MARLOPA-874779 format. One record per residue (C-alpha): x, y, z; residue in three letters; residue number from 0. Coordinates in Angstrom, 3 decimals. Example, Ala and Ser with C-alpha at 12.3 -4.5 7.8 and 13.67 -1.06 7.14 Angstrom:
2
12.300, -4.500, 7.800, ALA, 0 $
13.670, -1.060, 7.140, SER, 1 $
//
This chain:
309
0.032, -0.035, -0.031, MET, 0 $
1.305, 3.314, -0.932, SER, 1 $
2.215, 5.885, 1.872, SER, 2 $
0.605, 9.114, 2.213, PRO, 3 $
2.304, 11.891, -0.212, ILE, 4 $
2.627, 14.210, 2.710, LEU, 5 $
4.268, 11.555, 4.951, ALA, 6 $
7.730, 13.295, 4.382, ASP, 7 $
8.602, 16.971, 5.375, ARG, 8 $
9.766, 18.015, 1.967, ALA, 9 $
6.352, 17.070, 0.305, SER, 10 $
4.482, 18.723, 3.026, TRP, 11 $
6.296, 21.869, 2.769, GLU, 12 $
5.957, 21.973, -1.096, SER, 13 $
2.147, 21.214, -1.024, ALA, 14 $
1.541, 23.772, 1.648, LEU, 15 $
3.538, 26.567, 0.006, LYS, 16 $
1.535, 26.007, -3.352, ASN, 17 $
-1.712, 26.195, -1.568, ILE, 18 $
-0.807, 28.976, 0.726, TRP, 19 $
0.502, 31.100, -2.042, SER, 20 $
-2.782, 30.667, -3.914, GLN, 21 $
-4.734, 31.723, -0.867, TYR, 22 $
-2.468, 34.875, -0.332, ARG, 23 $
-2.896, 35.722, -4.062, THR, 24 $
-6.842, 35.574, -4.067, TRP, 25 $
-6.945, 37.297, -0.652, ALA, 26 $
-4.958, 40.153, -2.217, VAL, 27 $
-7.159, 40.135, -5.216, THR, 28 $
-10.285, 40.156, -3.130, ALA, 29 $
-9.207, 43.036, -1.152, GLY, 30 $
-8.433, 45.134, -4.429, ALA, 31 $
-11.954, 44.199, -5.709, TYR, 32 $
-13.545, 45.112, -2.510, LYS, 33 $
-11.580, 48.519, -2.231, ASN, 34 $
-12.794, 49.322, -5.711, SER, 35 $
-16.491, 48.559, -4.970, VAL, 36 $
-16.140, 50.449, -1.692, THR, 37 $
-14.559, 53.532, -3.182, ARG, 38 $
-17.184, 53.674, -6.055, TRP, 39 $
-20.053, 53.517, -3.304, ARG, 40 $
-18.677, 56.282, -1.497, ASN, 41 $
-18.229, 58.460, -4.707, ILE, 42 $
-21.905, 57.604, -5.676, ILE, 43 $
-22.936, 58.598, -2.025, LEU, 44 $
-21.121, 62.011, -2.188, ALA, 45 $
-22.451, 62.657, -5.733, CYS, 46 $
-26.045, 61.978, -4.666, SER, 47 $
-25.908, 64.186, -1.641, ILE, 48 $
-24.094, 66.890, -3.437, LEU, 49 $
-26.312, 66.917, -6.287, GLY, 50 $
-29.560, 67.086, -3.942, ALA, 51 $
-28.132, 69.903, -1.905, ILE, 52 $
-26.909, 71.981, -4.820, ILE, 53 $
-29.824, 71.357, -6.907, GLY, 54 $
-32.298, 72.679, -3.887, THR, 55 $
-29.989, 75.657, -3.304, LEU, 56 $
-30.219, 76.536, -7.107, SER, 57 $
-34.021, 76.490, -6.917, GLN, 58 $
-34.045, 78.494, -3.842, GLN, 59 $
-31.884, 81.217, -5.247, LEU, 60 $
-34.058, 81.366, -8.350, SER, 61 $
-37.121, 81.767, -6.342, LEU, 62 $
-35.549, 84.457, -4.152, TRP, 63 $
-34.454, 86.050, -7.312, ASN, 64 $
-31.433, 87.726, -5.391, LEU, 65 $
-30.971, 91.251, -7.247, VAL, 66 $
-27.740, 91.739, -5.616, GLN, 67 $
-26.323, 88.402, -6.111, GLY, 68 $
-24.739, 87.035, -9.419, PRO, 69 $
-27.517, 86.215, -11.882, GLN, 70 $
-25.633, 83.376, -13.324, TRP, 71 $
-25.201, 81.549, -10.029, LEU, 72 $
-28.543, 79.686, -10.001, PRO, 73 $
-28.240, 78.219, -13.303, SER, 74 $
-24.532, 77.075, -12.722, THR, 75 $
-25.510, 75.337, -9.532, LEU, 76 $
-28.484, 73.695, -11.585, GLY, 77 $
-25.927, 72.423, -14.150, ILE, 78 $
-23.546, 71.280, -11.319, ILE, 79 $
-26.347, 69.521, -9.575, SER, 80 $
-27.554, 67.764, -12.743, GLY, 81 $
-23.984, 66.668, -13.588, ALA, 82 $
-23.530, 65.217, -9.992, ALA, 83 $
-26.926, 63.288, -10.101, LEU, 84 $
-25.948, 61.958, -13.510, GLY, 85 $
-22.703, 60.499, -12.610, LEU, 86 $
-24.127, 59.016, -9.587, ALA, 87 $
-26.608, 57.231, -11.669, ALA, 88 $
-23.952, 56.314, -14.335, TYR, 89 $
-21.649, 55.035, -11.707, PHE, 90 $
-24.297, 52.914, -10.017, THR, 91 $
-25.003, 51.391, -13.409, ARG, 92 $
-21.563, 50.773, -14.590, GLU, 93 $
-19.019, 50.879, -11.728, ALA, 94 $
-21.399, 49.196, -9.235, LEU, 95 $
-23.118, 46.542, -11.536, SER, 96 $
-23.888, 43.186, -9.807, PRO, 97 $
-20.856, 41.747, -11.641, ASP, 98 $
-18.498, 44.115, -9.680, ALA, 99 $
-19.653, 42.763, -6.337, GLU, 100 $
-19.948, 39.260, -7.515, THR, 101 $
-16.270, 39.291, -8.597, LYS, 102 $
-15.084, 40.644, -5.118, ALA, 103 $
-17.328, 37.863, -3.482, ALA, 104 $
-15.867, 35.236, -5.760, ARG, 105 $
-12.261, 36.156, -5.228, ALA, 106 $
-12.846, 36.159, -1.561, ARG, 107 $
-14.542, 32.864, -1.526, ALA, 108 $
-11.486, 31.546, -3.536, ALA, 109 $
-9.197, 33.088, -0.895, ALA, 110 $
-11.050, 31.330, 1.888, GLU, 111 $
-11.302, 28.056, 0.168, GLY, 112 $
-7.584, 27.979, -0.420, PHE, 113 $
-7.037, 29.009, 3.320, LYS, 114 $
-9.045, 26.199, 4.516, SER, 115 $
-7.274, 23.615, 2.324, GLU, 116 $
-4.046, 24.931, 3.412, ALA, 117 $
-4.832, 24.542, 7.154, PHE, 118 $
-6.126, 20.850, 6.529, LEU, 119 $
-2.679, 20.183, 4.909, ILE, 120 $
-0.911, 22.180, 7.675, ALA, 121 $
-2.541, 19.792, 10.351, ALA, 122 $
-2.284, 16.704, 8.162, VAL, 123 $
-5.913, 16.311, 8.557, ALA, 124 $
-8.315, 14.336, 6.414, PRO, 125 $
-8.357, 13.948, 3.435, PRO, 126 $
-4.709, 14.914, 3.278, TYR, 127 $
-3.597, 12.230, 5.884, ASP, 128 $
-4.245, 9.493, 3.290, VAL, 129 $
-3.641, 11.376, -0.053, ALA, 130 $
-1.109, 9.240, -2.088, THR, 131 $
-0.972, 10.825, -5.498, THR, 132 $
-0.851, 14.563, -6.748, THR, 133 $
-4.445, 14.011, -8.158, ASP, 134 $
-5.632, 13.127, -4.674, ASP, 135 $
-3.713, 16.204, -3.139, LEU, 136 $
-5.113, 18.670, -5.645, PHE, 137 $
-8.531, 17.384, -6.358, ALA, 138 $
-10.313, 19.849, -4.045, ARG, 139 $
-8.147, 22.801, -4.598, THR, 140 $
-8.650, 22.300, -8.476, SER, 141 $
-12.482, 22.947, -7.934, LYS, 142 $
-11.667, 26.217, -6.443, VAL, 143 $
-9.250, 27.361, -9.223, THR, 144 $
-12.018, 26.340, -11.825, ALA, 145 $
-14.557, 28.761, -10.121, ALA, 146 $
-12.410, 31.938, -10.535, VAL, 147 $
-10.416, 30.987, -13.757, ASP, 148 $
-12.137, 33.942, -15.582, ASN, 149 $
-11.087, 36.552, -12.950, LEU, 150 $
-8.031, 38.570, -13.089, ALA, 151 $
-5.771, 38.227, -10.236, ARG, 152 $
-3.248, 40.461, -8.604, GLN, 153 $
0.472, 39.796, -8.842, THR, 154 $
2.254, 39.292, -5.562, ILE, 155 $
5.935, 38.660, -4.608, THR, 156 $
7.140, 35.573, -3.103, THR, 157 $
7.251, 37.175, 0.398, GLU, 158 $
3.580, 38.263, 0.130, GLN, 159 $
2.611, 34.618, -1.077, GLY, 160 $
4.220, 33.118, 1.965, LEU, 161 $
3.181, 35.713, 4.625, LYS, 162 $
1.908, 33.974, 7.681, GLY, 163 $
2.435, 30.449, 6.508, ILE, 164 $
2.804, 27.749, 9.150, PRO, 165 $
6.419, 26.620, 9.464, THR, 166 $
5.951, 23.325, 11.226, GLU, 167 $
3.105, 20.700, 10.940, PRO, 168 $
0.256, 21.885, 13.304, LEU, 169 $
-0.644, 19.917, 16.322, SER, 170 $
-4.163, 20.150, 17.517, ALA, 171 $
-3.183, 22.744, 20.077, GLU, 172 $
-1.175, 24.805, 17.452, ALA, 173 $
-4.153, 24.592, 15.130, TYR, 174 $
-6.418, 25.806, 17.739, ILE, 175 $
-4.259, 28.854, 18.376, LYS, 176 $
-3.295, 29.589, 14.649, ALA, 177 $
-6.755, 29.060, 13.147, ARG, 178 $
-9.575, 28.830, 15.656, VAL, 179 $
-8.543, 31.429, 18.231, ASP, 180 $
-7.225, 33.761, 15.606, ASP, 181 $
-10.520, 33.494, 13.488, GLN, 182 $
-12.634, 34.255, 16.487, ILE, 183 $
-10.599, 36.932, 18.375, ALA, 184 $
-8.883, 38.394, 15.111, GLY, 185 $
-11.657, 38.417, 12.707, PHE, 186 $
-15.469, 37.296, 13.684, TYR, 187 $
-15.770, 39.064, 16.835, VAL, 188 $
-13.874, 42.564, 15.980, PRO, 189 $
-15.697, 42.697, 12.601, ARG, 190 $
-19.106, 42.086, 14.259, ALA, 191 $
-18.411, 44.817, 16.645, ARG, 192 $
-17.157, 47.148, 13.679, GLU, 193 $
-20.311, 46.358, 11.920, PHE, 194 $
-22.484, 46.782, 14.866, GLU, 195 $
-20.864, 50.250, 15.418, LYS, 196 $
-21.446, 51.186, 11.859, LYS, 197 $
-25.038, 50.223, 11.921, LEU, 198 $
-25.680, 52.114, 15.120, ALA, 199 $
-24.030, 55.194, 13.642, ASN, 200 $
-26.176, 54.912, 10.481, GLY, 201 $
-29.376, 54.507, 12.421, LYS, 202 $
-28.422, 57.556, 14.597, PHE, 203 $
-27.590, 59.659, 11.549, LEU, 204 $
-30.988, 58.643, 9.941, ILE, 205 $
-32.673, 59.486, 13.150, LEU, 206 $
-31.050, 62.978, 13.344, GLY, 207 $
-32.149, 63.545, 9.522, LEU, 208 $
-35.508, 62.682, 10.361, GLY, 209 $
-35.711, 65.099, 13.333, THR, 210 $
-34.465, 67.822, 10.945, ILE, 211 $
-37.078, 67.055, 8.442, ALA, 212 $
-39.744, 67.328, 11.081, VAL, 213 $
-38.562, 70.670, 12.339, LEU, 214 $
-38.162, 71.807, 8.681, LEU, 215 $
-41.820, 70.748, 8.054, GLY, 216 $
-42.868, 72.804, 11.009, LEU, 217 $
-41.091, 75.749, 9.652, GLY, 218 $
-42.430, 75.504, 6.207, SER, 219 $
-45.876, 76.700, 7.454, THR, 220 $
-44.129, 80.037, 7.971, LYS, 221 $
-41.370, 79.937, 5.272, TYR, 222 $
-42.211, 78.149, 2.133, ALA, 223 $
-38.681, 77.763, 1.111, SER, 224 $
-38.125, 75.265, 3.902, PHE, 225 $
-40.217, 72.794, 1.978, ALA, 226 $
-37.706, 72.225, -0.680, GLY, 227 $
-35.015, 71.200, 1.873, TRP, 228 $
-37.401, 68.300, 3.140, ILE, 229 $
-37.021, 66.648, -0.047, ALA, 230 $
-33.154, 66.839, 0.313, VAL, 231 $
-33.394, 65.222, 3.732, ILE, 232 $
-35.354, 62.430, 2.244, GLY, 233 $
-32.777, 62.014, -0.480, THR, 234 $
-30.020, 61.878, 1.995, LEU, 235 $
-31.839, 59.276, 4.150, THR, 236 $
-32.405, 57.157, 1.419, ALA, 237 $
-28.722, 57.236, 0.140, ALA, 238 $
-27.428, 56.358, 3.540, ILE, 239 $
-30.110, 53.590, 4.040, ALA, 240 $
-29.100, 52.136, 0.522, ALA, 241 $
-25.305, 52.306, 1.460, ARG, 242 $
-25.991, 50.394, 4.588, HIS, 243 $
-28.095, 47.965, 2.946, TYR, 244 $
-25.570, 47.304, 0.167, ALA, 245 $
-22.955, 46.511, 2.820, ALA, 246 $
-25.152, 43.798, 4.545, ARG, 247 $
-24.191, 44.875, 7.907, TYR, 248 $
-26.903, 43.097, 9.815, GLN, 249 $
-26.336, 39.750, 7.905, PHE, 250 $
-22.828, 39.825, 8.694, LEU, 251 $
-23.209, 40.580, 12.277, ILE, 252 $
-25.514, 37.723, 12.719, VAL, 253 $
-23.366, 35.385, 10.697, THR, 254 $
-20.040, 36.169, 12.356, TYR, 255 $
-21.619, 35.718, 15.859, GLN, 256 $
-22.964, 32.539, 15.010, ALA, 257 $
-19.785, 31.269, 13.525, THR, 258 $
-17.733, 32.394, 16.416, ALA, 259 $
-19.997, 30.677, 18.931, GLU, 260 $
-19.971, 27.412, 16.779, ARG, 261 $
-16.115, 27.527, 16.868, LEU, 262 $
-15.987, 27.910, 20.465, ARG, 263 $
-18.327, 24.954, 21.087, ARG, 264 $
-16.367, 22.735, 18.849, LEU, 265 $
-13.281, 23.663, 20.977, LYS, 266 $
-14.972, 22.892, 24.004, THR, 267 $
-16.243, 19.454, 22.470, GLU, 268 $
-12.679, 18.688, 21.402, TRP, 269 $
-11.239, 19.389, 24.940, GLN, 270 $
-13.875, 16.836, 26.469, LEU, 271 $
-13.582, 14.141, 23.605, ALA, 272 $
-9.665, 14.258, 23.884, ARG, 273 $
-9.771, 12.623, 27.215, LYS, 274 $
-11.040, 9.342, 25.809, THR, 275 $
-9.588, 9.342, 22.186, ASP, 276 $
-7.156, 12.179, 21.492, PRO, 277 $
-6.276, 11.025, 17.931, VAL, 278 $
-9.780, 10.872, 16.619, ALA, 279 $
-10.641, 14.044, 18.620, ALA, 280 $
-7.780, 15.929, 16.898, ASP, 281 $
-8.758, 14.884, 13.454, LYS, 282 $
-12.477, 15.637, 14.140, ARG, 283 $
-11.592, 19.126, 15.504, LEU, 284 $
-9.872, 20.079, 12.378, VAL, 285 $
-12.325, 18.921, 9.770, VAL, 286 $
-15.253, 20.329, 11.801, ALA, 287 $
-13.826, 23.704, 12.324, CYS, 288 $
-13.006, 24.063, 8.589, GLU, 289 $
-16.375, 22.927, 7.779, GLU, 290 $
-17.897, 25.490, 9.950, THR, 291 $
-15.742, 28.330, 8.529, ILE, 292 $
-16.538, 26.928, 4.921, SER, 293 $
-20.278, 27.055, 5.625, SER, 294 $
-19.983, 30.656, 6.919, GLU, 295 $
-18.211, 31.617, 3.517, ASN, 296 $
-20.776, 29.717, 1.510, THR, 297 $
-23.626, 31.696, 3.332, GLY, 298 $
-22.099, 35.168, 2.579, TRP, 299 $
-21.184, 34.062, -0.777, MET, 300 $
-24.841, 33.426, -1.599, ALA, 301 $
-25.988, 36.551, 0.042, GLU, 302 $
-23.488, 38.872, -1.717, PHE, 303 $
-23.928, 37.159, -5.181, THR, 304 $
-27.922, 37.057, -5.311, LYS, 305 $
-29.777, 39.388, -7.528, LYS, 306 $
-31.200, 42.455, -5.636, PRO, 307 $
-34.855, 42.802, -5.187, ASP, 308 $
//
């Protein structure tokens, strides 16, 4: 019977470096795609807000018919407003098409897929504990590669490709520290808190805008010009709400919290099961944790690639 292909140190290092470098490549690529989407979202939000404010100001100046002011100002502001709103609509259609966000999600899913396989190799966990051929070794990662074959990837250096790679085969304790604890304390918990703060700030801002709209409504009974600014408040509120919806903060908060709790439970189950059968418990731990993380990745992948309502 053939011995496992990762039985010797040289084969283990070679396989791990190959998969880890692919993980790092797609992680950098996903970051570039996401940064592009975020940047365009911010530009669109700014154009929408600017267009609404300047457009209303243009109308107000025209109605006031300021004799002492420059007569060209209202029309100039109207042109600027129209240009800003036109750019917002164009960027939404072209720069933020569903395909742009899908590319970012696919690149991130590939990065997480390679990372999961890399940790299975690092811990020499199933199925890599029995793989005897290169076909066995790369059967799972070939599926990940096939899913992003048509995406342009970033070029990274050798140092970038090996950043953070495990230098020794991971014991169960080392896997817990490098993967499980790091994923919980270094990603899921802080990101959930970050999104909770952003969601709370957004709600506070929308509440503040609503209060201003009410005050403007009351004031419009005496000053008719106030009515135009109520529409601006509505535009700002809608733009901010749309920005938060696009980021899926609530979905990610719930998902990250649930995944972190699931990993904590698996860690506890492993500590208890290890007292009776440590070898089997160690293998189950790695596989179960990677399956949990993969399930979370599959969930947000489906959420971020679905067609908007």
